[in-house]
N, C-alpha and C positions, 0 to 999 in steps of 0.2 A: 530379552533385550533391556527392558525397563529395569529389571533387578540388577543386571550388570552395570547399567548406567549409574544407578544409585550407589552401588558398591564402589565404582570407580571414583565418583564424586567424594564419597565419604573417606576413602583411602587417601585422596588428595587434599582433604581438609576443606573441600568446597561445598557449597550448598546450591541446590538447583534454583534457577530463576523462574520456575513455573509455579503457579498457584495450585490450590486444591481444586477438586472437581467442581465445575460450575462457575468458576470465577476467572477463566482465561478469556476475557473479552477480546484481547488483542489477537488471539488465535482465530476467532470468528471473523474479525475484520480482515486479517491476512487471507483467510480462505475465500472471503467475498471478493477481494481484489484479484486474487489469483484466478477465480472463476471468471470475472469480467475480462481479465487479460486474455485468457484462453478462448473466450467467446468472441471478443472484439478484435483481437490483434492477430492471432495465429492462423485462423482458418483461411483456406483458399478464397479469394474474392474480397478479403479484408481491405479496406481503403488504406491501411497502414503498410501493406505489402506492395512491393514493386515487381514481384514475380515469385517464382518458387523459392523456398527456403533451402537452398542447396548447401550453403556454407553458414558457418557461425556468424559471419559478418552480415549475412542477409537477415538473420533473426535479430541481431543487435540493432540494425538499422530500423527494422519494423518496431522493435521494442522502444527505441528512443522516440520515434514518431508518436507512438501510442502514449507514452509517459508524458510527453510534451502536451499533447492534446488533452489528456486526462487532467493534468494539473492547471493548464492555462486557458482552455477553451470549453471544456465539458461543463454544462450547466447542471449544478447539483441542487436538487429540490430541497434537501435539508439545509442547504446554505443560502436559501432565498433565491434560488435559480441563478447562482453566481459560480464561477469557477473556484476551485480550492485555493489557488494562488491569490486571488483577489480577497477572499474571505480571510486568509491567513495574514495578508498585508494589513487589512483593517484591524484585525485582532492585535497585532503587534503595535500598530499606531496608537490604538486606544490604551494599551498596556503601558507604552512608553510615556503617554501623556498623564498617567496616573489615574485614569478613569477605570471604573470597574469593567471587567471584560464580559462576564456573564456568557450566556449562550444566545446566539442570534439565529 
């Protein structure tokens, strides 16, 4: 599959947007978020579910509730026990004011 993918890209004149082995940090982050989603959102008894996931709409509703909580209310240790949305808003406010952003 990987060889065919590479060949298809080459024949189309495109280059892959993936890095070399060991530098795909975004993939690790994506896998972590997917793991959290599967653990926190989809199991029976999850606070984000209102019942069984019988229809796509049921899963979409649970997912929307989880994403809202994750971004706006979940306290992230690495962000100073603040939600991601609050941290991002502060980052952009500092950047807009011309102050160095750094890591907090």
